[in-house]
C-alpha positions in Angstrom: -12.9 27.8 -41.1 -12.2 25.2 -38.4 -14.2 22.7 -36.3 -15.2 23.9 -32.9 -13.9 22.0 -29.8 -15.3 21.8 -26.3 -12.3 23.7 -24.8 -12.9 26.6 -27.2 -16.6 26.7 -26.4 -16.2 26.3 -22.7 -13.9 29.3 -22.6 -16.3 31.5 -24.7 -19.3 30.4 -22.6 -17.6 31.5 -19.4 -16.9 34.9 -20.9 -20.4 35.2 -22.2 -22.0 34.3 -18.9 -20.2 37.1 -17.0 -21.1 37.2 -13.3 -23.6 34.3 -13.9 -20.6 32.0 -14.5 -20.2 31.6 -10.7 -23.1 29.2 -10.7 -21.1 26.8 -12.9 -17.5 27.1 -11.6 -15.9 24.9 -9.0 -14.2 26.3 -5.9 -10.5 25.9 -5.8 -10.5 26.9 -2.1 -12.7 24.0 -1.1 -11.7 21.3 -3.6 -8.3 22.3 -4.9 -7.3 23.6 -8.3 -7.5 20.4 -10.3 -10.9 19.2 -8.9 -12.3 22.7 -9.2 -11.3 22.8 -12.9 -12.8 19.4 -13.5 -16.1 20.5 -11.9 -16.2 23.6 -14.0 -15.5 21.6 -17.2 -18.2 19.1 -16.3 -20.8 21.8 -15.6 -19.9 23.7 -18.8 -20.1 20.5 -20.9 -23.6 19.9 -19.5 -24.6 23.5 -20.5 -23.1 23.1 -23.9 -24.9 19.8 -24.4 -28.2 21.4 -23.5 -27.5 24.3 -25.7 -26.8 22.0 -28.7 -30.1 20.2 -27.9 -31.9 23.6 -28.2 -30.3 24.1 -31.6 -31.1 20.6 -32.8 -34.8 21.3 -32.0 -34.8 24.7 -33.7 -32.7 24.2 -36.8 -30.6 21.0 -37.4 -27.5 21.4 -39.5 -27.5 20.2 -43.1 -24.8 17.9 -44.3 -24.1 15.1 -46.8 -23.6 11.3 -46.2 -22.5 9.0 -49.1 -23.8 5.5 -49.1 -21.8 2.8 -50.8 -24.6 0.7 -52.3 -24.6 -3.0 -52.7 -27.0 -4.8 -55.1 -30.2 -6.0 -53.5 -29.3 -4.5 -50.0 -31.9 -2.1 -48.7 -30.5 -1.0 -45.2 -27.4 1.0 -44.5 -26.1 2.3 -41.2 -25.7 6.0 -40.8 -23.4 8.1 -38.6 -25.0 8.8 -35.1 -25.0 12.6 -36.0 -27.7 12.1 -38.6 -31.2 13.1 -37.5 -33.1 12.6 -40.7 -32.7 12.2 -44.5 -33.8 15.2 -46.6 -33.3 14.0 -50.1 -31.1 12.3 -52.6 -30.3 13.1 -56.3 -29.0 9.7 -57.3 -30.1 9.0 -60.9 -31.8 12.4 -61.3 -29.5 13.6 -64.1 -30.2 10.4 -66.0 -34.0 10.8 -65.5 -33.7 14.3 -67.1 -31.2 13.3 -69.8 -33.0 10.3 -71.2 -36.6 9.3 -72.2 -38.4 6.4 -70.6 -38.1 4.3 -73.8 -34.4 4.7 -74.1 -32.1 2.0 -72.7 -30.1 4.4 -70.5 -33.3 5.6 -68.7 -33.0 4.4 -65.1 -35.9 2.4 -63.8 -36.9 1.6 -60.2 -34.7 4.3 -58.5 -35.3 3.7 -54.8 -37.0 6.0 -52.4 -34.9 6.6 -49.2 -36.3 7.0 -45.7 -34.7 7.3 -42.3 -35.3 4.6 -39.7 -34.2 5.1 -36.1 -36.1 2.1 -34.6 -32.8 0.3 -33.8 -29.7 1.3 -31.9 -28.3 2.8 -35.1 -30.1 5.1 -37.5 -30.4 3.6 -41.0 -31.1 4.6 -44.5 -33.8 2.3 -45.9 -34.0 2.0 -49.7 -37.3 0.8 -51.4 -36.9 -1.0 -53.7 -33.3 -2.1 -53.0 -31.0 -1.2 -56.0 -30.4 -3.9 -58.6 -27.1 -4.8 -60.0 -28.3 -3.4 -63.4 -29.1 0.0 -61.7 -25.7 0.1 -60.0 -23.9 -0.6 -63.3 -25.9 2.3 -64.8 -25.7 4.9 -62.0 -22.7 3.8 -59.9 -22.6 2.6 -56.4 -22.2 5.9 -54.5 -25.4 7.6 -53.4 -25.0 11.1 -51.8 -27.7 11.8 -49.3 -28.7 15.3 -48.1 -29.2 14.9 -44.3 -30.2 16.8 -41.2 -27.4 16.6 -38.7 -27.1 17.1 -34.9 -25.1 20.0 -33.6 -22.2 18.0 -32.2 -19.0 19.3 -30.6 -16.3 17.1 -29.2 -13.3 17.6 -27.0 -10.7 17.4 -29.8 -12.9 18.2 -32.8 -13.2 14.7 -34.0 -16.7 14.0 -35.2 -17.6 17.6 -34.6 -20.3 18.8 -37.1 -20.1 22.5 -36.1 -17.5 24.9 -37.4 -16.4 28.3 -36.0 -18.8 30.2 -38.3 -21.6 29.1 -35.9 -19.8 29.9 -32.7 -22.0 32.9 -31.9 -25.1 30.8 -32.4 -23.7 28.1 -30.1 -22.9 30.6 -27.4 -26.4 32.1 -27.6 -28.0 28.7 -27.1 -25.6 27.9 -24.2 -26.5 31.1 -22.5 -30.2 30.2 -22.8 -29.4 26.7 -21.4 -27.5 28.3 -18.5 -30.3 30.7 -17.6 -32.8 27.8 -17.6 -30.4 25.9 -15.3 -30.2 28.8 -12.9 -33.9 29.2 -12.9 -34.7 25.5 -12.2 -31.8 25.0 -9.7 -32.8 28.0 -7.5 -36.4 26.9 -7.1 -37.0 26.3 -3.4 -33.3 27.0 -2.6 -33.1 30.2 -0.4 -29.3 30.4 -0.8 -29.4 30.2 -4.6 -32.3 32.7 -4.6 -30.1 35.1 -2.7 -27.1 34.5 -4.9 -29.2 35.3 -8.0 -31.2 38.2 -6.7 -29.6 40.5 -9.2 -30.3 38.2 -12.1 -33.6 37.7 -13.9 -32.9 34.3 -15.5 -36.5 33.9 -16.8 -36.4 37.2 -18.6 -32.9 36.5 -20.0 -34.0 33.0 -21.1 -37.1 34.4 -22.9 -35.0 37.1 -24.7 -32.4 34.6 -25.8 -34.9 32.1 -27.0 -36.8 34.8 -28.9 -33.5 35.7 -30.7 -32.8 32.0 -31.5 -36.4 31.4 -32.8 -36.1 34.5 -35.1 -32.8 33.1 -36.4 -34.3 29.6 -36.9 -37.2 31.0 -38.9 -35.1 33.2 -41.1 
């Protein structure tokens, strides 16, 4: 299992698109090899970004973020890959193990919510943890979070591993069909180039498959 990178996904998207890949590749005859490759990479990166946006809307990834709590502090910055907070289990074992009248029973365990009103998403704890609670439960709070589908050039900060490659390619194909559909509107040349394609039908079929997966 390895993190996906943009070069890997670009290569697989080109293969998956088949003859439709010509809509996204630069021309070496017109611009030269280097500029044509850069144009192709830029176009494919855009398609991949749009494909990941589709996946974010259908079924965000699940992951874990660990907060290092400080007494009486209620706001903590989160990685920009986090879309929402699902739950936390901090103190739950103690709640089960002890009775409310016992000294070790934790009191005032905070609720945690996601706040994206600022430039950085934050976890907001209410009430903020007391020093007594931290001494009892420890300062590390694992959060179960919904994460963005994120793929980077070298794999740093990538949240998607190669087990999800097929899903990523499917979403990128849907994004590509939508691009072809919208870009050829009112363009006779692109209409002629895509006369053997039915991007609307292809897009509908791909999205139906993605929706079935997301609901499963």
